[in-house]
KOLSE-243614 format. One line per field, with one value per residue (C-alpha): x, y, z. Coordinates in steps of 0.001 Angstrom, whole numbers. Layout:
px c(X, ...) .
py c(Y, ...) .
pz c(Z, ...) .
This chain:
px c(0, 1338, 1609, 442, 869, -621, -2843, -5079, -8158, -8471, -10664, -12220, -9731, -11558, -14649, -15435, -18497, -19067, -21928, -22205, -23067, -26508, -29278, -32981, -35992, -37931, -40947, -38776, -37777, -41389, -42533, -39840, -40941, -44601, -43873, -42013, -44739, -48113, -49813, -48008, -50040, -51904, -50375, -46873, -47133, -47936, -44909, -42643, -44207, -44039, -40464, -38993, -36762, -36671, -33526, -31116, -27754, -27195, -24313, -26380, -28925, -32474, -31844, -29465, -32596, -34247, -32997, -32810, -29410, -27821, -25972, -22698, -23422, -24386, -21246, -18994, -20566, -20083, -16308, -16193, -18145, -17020, -13307, -13395, -16016, -14039, -10755, -12134, -13700, -10489, -8383, -10707, -10629, -6839, -6547, -8956, -6866, -3561, -2478, -439, -1470, 1795, 875, -2093, -1345, -4760, -7365, -10938, -13274, -17017, -19416, -22306, -23407, -20577, -17848, -14498, -11138, -8768, -11247, -11590, -9104, -6132, -7129, -7701, -4570, -2538, -4302, -4009, -404, -609, 2331, 2861, 2833, -626, -2951, -6263, -9657, -12821, -16192, -18552, -22225, -23261, -25589, -26665, -24728, -21431, -19616, -19936, -17694, -15219, -15076, -14645, -11769, -10199, -10375, -8720, -6008, -5274, -5068, -2501, 494, 1329, 959, -967, -3461, -6531, -8731, -12316, -14044, -17644, -18917, -22356, -24032, -27532, -29034, -27314, -29741, -32930, -35708, -37788, -40423, -40513, -43129, -44234, -41095, -38979, -40951, -40183, -36470, -36749, -38283, -35355, -31975, -29333, -25574, -22775, -19404, -17927, -14465, -13023, -9442, -9057, -5938, -4729, -3048, -4045, -3391, -210, -2092, -4476, -2868, -3486, -7070, -10142, -11488, -13563, -15477, -13644, -13340, -15423, -13688, -15007, -15753, -17738, -19921, -22520, -24256, -27551, -28567, -32076, -31584, -35326, -35748, -33390, -36034, -37174, -34248, -32084, -30301, -30831, -28513, -30445, -29587, -30663, -28915, -29642, -33242, -33577, -36182, -37592, -40402, -43170, -42404, -38922, -39971, -41894, -38937, -36557, -38914, -39341, -35594, -34118, -34834, -33121, -30256, -29547, -29919, -27526, -24906, -25205, -25342, -22049, -20506, -22166, -24621, -28356, -30377, -30615, -26792, -26644, -26711, -26411, -28323, -27206, -29766, -29395, -32248, -33478, -36776, -39121, -41269, -38244, -37181, -40720, -40872, -37455, -38075, -41186, -39549, -36501, -38393, -36278, -37159, -37485, -34159, -32428, -33733, -32944, -29555, -30891, -33964, -31865, -29646, -32668, -34303, -31261, -29595, -31918, -30658, -27182, -26745, -23423, -22069, -25276, -24382, -21148, -23187, -25255, -22125, -20739, -23998, -23626, -20019, -20802, -24144, -24537, -21626, -20503, -18528, -15826, -17434, -20588, -21760, -23372, -24909, -24774, -27135, -27449, -29675, -29324, -29671, -30008, -31911, -28873, -28606, -25296, -24540, -21590, -20995, -18995, -17432, -16177) .
py c(0, 3422, 5873, 9430, 12601, 13039, 15828, 13336, 12461, 8747, 6953, 3547, 2133, -1162, -3075, -6775, -8724, -12392, -14747, -18438, -20796, -21878, -19692, -19924, -18183, -16228, -18523, -21640, -20397, -19624, -23090, -24653, -22629, -23375, -27100, -26727, -24585, -26236, -23240, -20532, -17343, -16759, -13276, -14773, -15412, -11740, -10745, -12817, -11637, -7963, -8003, -6911, -9998, -12446, -14453, -14998, -16700, -18767, -20806, -23805, -25946, -25958, -29475, -27977, -27036, -30425, -30642, -27890, -26178, -24726, -21428, -23333, -25402, -22331, -20497, -23408, -23349, -19589, -19879, -22783, -20806, -17226, -17943, -19178, -16604, -13788, -14962, -15206, -11741, -10181, -11719, -10418, -6951, -6886, -8064, -5356, -2720, -4056, -4438, -7225, -8571, -7291, -3722, -3628, -1550, -1588, -4349, -3758, -6744, -6229, -8935, -9516, -13078, -15083, -14824, -16508, -15692, -15623, -14129, -13636, -10764, -12866, -15980, -14202, -12069, -15238, -17104, -14241, -13376, -9958, -8589, -9460, -5753, -5291, -3073, -4871, -3659, -5713, -3982, -6407, -6372, -3247, -4963, -3453, -190, -1821, -1051, 2697, 3013, 644, 2820, 5920, 4397, 3121, 6608, 8053, 5388, 5993, 9747, 9429, 9297, 9014, 5530, 3970, 1358, 113, -2878, -3273, -6654, -7226, -10806, -11862, -15280, -14364, -17645, -19456, -17739, -18694, -19267, -22011, -22056, -18366, -15657, -12911, -10832, -13900, -14329, -10761, -11424, -14747, -12930, -10514, -11694, -13494, -14133, -12232, -10524, -7328, -5749, -2332, -1077, 2527, 4549, 7842, 6200, 4432, 873, 41, -2002, 806, 1214, -2460, -2584, -1704, 1820, 2056, 4711, 7141, 5984, 7547, 9616, 9542, 13202, 13224, 11094, 11451, 9341, 9691, 7417, 7363, 6134, 5703, 2946, 160, -2534, -1478, -3156, -5645, -9013, -11033, -13931, -17104, -20774, -21302, -18499, -14778, -13609, -10560, -8050, -5696, -3575, -2469, 1066, 1103, 2736, 5416, 6173, 6399, 8550, 10962, 11553, 11041, 14438, 16433, 13935, 14072, 17829, 18462, 16116, 17676, 21239, 20952, 20073, 22892, 20563, 20151, 17086, 18172, 18212, 14466, 12200, 8828, 7611, 4357, 3473, 313, -1943, -3045, -3982, -2703, -792, 1063, 1986, 3173, 5403, 6938, 7506, 9459, 11427, 12405, 13011, 10576, 9245, 5587, 5691, 7099, 4131, 1546, 434, -256, -2072, -4180, -5392, -6161, -8085, -10150, -10678, -9712, -7916, -9274, -6923, -5022, -5950, -4824, -1133, -2086, -4215, -1101, 992, -1697, -1590, 2186, 1812, -836, 363, 3990, 5309, 7985, 10857, 12988, 15550, 13533, 13347, 10453, 9693, 6330, 5590, 2651, 1800, -713, -1636, 1247, 2616, 4097, 6074, 6297, 8428, 9218, 11740, 10575, 12502, 10869) .
pz c(0, -966, 1948, 1307, 3311, 6800, 5434, 3631, 5757, 6472, 3957, 3614, 1147, 589, 1691, 1652, 2691, 3360, 4179, 5097, 2223, 3512, 2070, 2845, 1439, 4024, 4067, 4350, 7791, 8655, 7597, 9793, 12819, 12112, 12159, 15451, 17013, 16539, 18139, 16142, 15842, 12547, 12652, 12452, 8711, 8187, 10283, 8060, 4785, 5771, 7109, 3768, 3672, 770, 1544, 4416, 4833, 7971, 9364, 10489, 8704, 10064, 11344, 13936, 15883, 15725, 19318, 21926, 22069, 25183, 25177, 25531, 22433, 20452, 21537, 20542, 17102, 16963, 17184, 14738, 12129, 12828, 12389, 8772, 7767, 9369, 7882, 4341, 4619, 5977, 3212, 494, 2028, 2262, -1341, -2480, -676, -2032, 1582, 3175, 6616, 8081, 7145, 9519, 12626, 14323, 14251, 15439, 15785, 16278, 17449, 19839, 19006, 20579, 23184, 23740, 25341, 23480, 21035, 17316, 17351, 18496, 16610, 13306, 13617, 13973, 11173, 8699, 9597, 11243, 13270, 16911, 17891, 16381, 18409, 18938, 20105, 20564, 20285, 22009, 22887, 20978, 18543, 15248, 15597, 16658, 13397, 13999, 17083, 15412, 12291, 14447, 16418, 13206, 11713, 14813, 14704, 11023, 11603, 14405, 12125, 8411, 6990, 9851, 8591, 10471, 9756, 10958, 10935, 11972, 12329, 13530, 13575, 14698, 13508, 16374, 18740, 16962, 19520, 17957, 20698, 21530, 21927, 19522, 20023, 19300, 16067, 15024, 15559, 13729, 10756, 10456, 11683, 9631, 9493, 7794, 8024, 6626, 6703, 5927, 5549, 6704, 5973, 4553, 1552, -1651, -2657, -4526, -7115, -8095, -11516, -12294, -11000, -13101, -12577, -9400, -7504, -5243, -1682, 1096, 3745, 7294, 7976, 11217, 13487, 16235, 18875, 20718, 23596, 24999, 28556, 29077, 26487, 27559, 27141, 23659, 21889, 23780, 23760, 26930, 27766, 28665, 29098, 25484, 23631, 23371, 23279, 21058, 22173, 19538, 20909, 18554, 19766, 18232, 14922, 16830, 19115, 16174, 14157, 17060, 17347, 13897, 12318, 15050, 15214, 11467, 11131, 14025, 12545, 9099, 10427, 12282, 8917, 6985, 5254, 4866, 3951, 323, 116, 802, -2259, -522, 2513, 4092, 6763, 8797, 7636, 11017, 9376, 6697, 9196, 10537, 6993, 6178, 9249, 8704, 5006, 5889, 8708, 6643, 3414, 1416, -2025, -2980, -4893, -1797, 222, -2442, -1089, 2409, 1115, -1258, 1578, 3760, 921, -51, 3340, 6192, 9276, 10110, 13066, 13076, 9568, 7869, 7533, 5764, 3357, 2656, 2096, -204, -2161, -2497, -3657, -6251, -7601, -6567, -8646, -6178, -7663, -6055, -3771, -3096, 496, 2274, 5652, 7395, 10280, 12639, 15588, 18356, 22012, 24351, 22378, 20592, 17352, 15496, 12469, 10229, 7449, 4438, 1551, -1605) .
């Protein structure tokens, strides 16, 4: 990787995404749950059909849940599946950036669906071949917005001195916490969550192989970020540890809470950067569900084309928790055709209830 001057703002030099090989149609998962739950609510089919999801990738076949699984069993499977998925995603990202593993100075690993010590950070660093003086940070338990603090810390690390290179990896295996005999809130989670991984290389340089690569869009620079935590809504969106995996709580009030706060949150973030909503070409909104996207589209006055990237990811992959926003950004990069000078906004929402936002400039 070529190293440019310290005056260049850190940019996302490359992105990579990855999913497990098993892929189910949305109603295949519903039919499986309906067979397991003889008394499943008639409303459950509507929940699945209206989720905005067509397909999802998962790390375990449906037969994995033919027997009840303890949290310990699910966590063992997490490590067995997360390591190869994370490694493959990291290697693709490094290749796309023209960056060798030994060039990575800071490694940020995001996850909330499994836990182990030594964790993914150490294990993956060793498997990929990163240096022994690598600085590592784990962002654990933050749920769907977890990639945002990792990107912020990676930007700060890359800006510390010329040539410093940071790598962010987000890996989530939500399917391991499927609640096959759960209540209505479990059904909502079962209609949305899926598995995936995403990685980003952040640095203030450009890749050495750029001259040999096909032309590609300019890379987004991380200009600013913001956070808002509503301390009165802890129970609206949460993951609770049980003896049989995590139970994901998604209150029906979540879209209302987000809608009530999002306009002020976005306008403040844009205003401190001299921007207004109409100055933003690309909107990358975490697709927590179709109802959330509908509410936020209405509140922010966004067009269908501006929502297309988020809805496409929700349709094709479901909600993968923390990697999902990087899937949306990758969709923007590949299909949106950003031009130099374009601005974008990324937004994520998760347990807390917490709002995260970032301003990008290409």
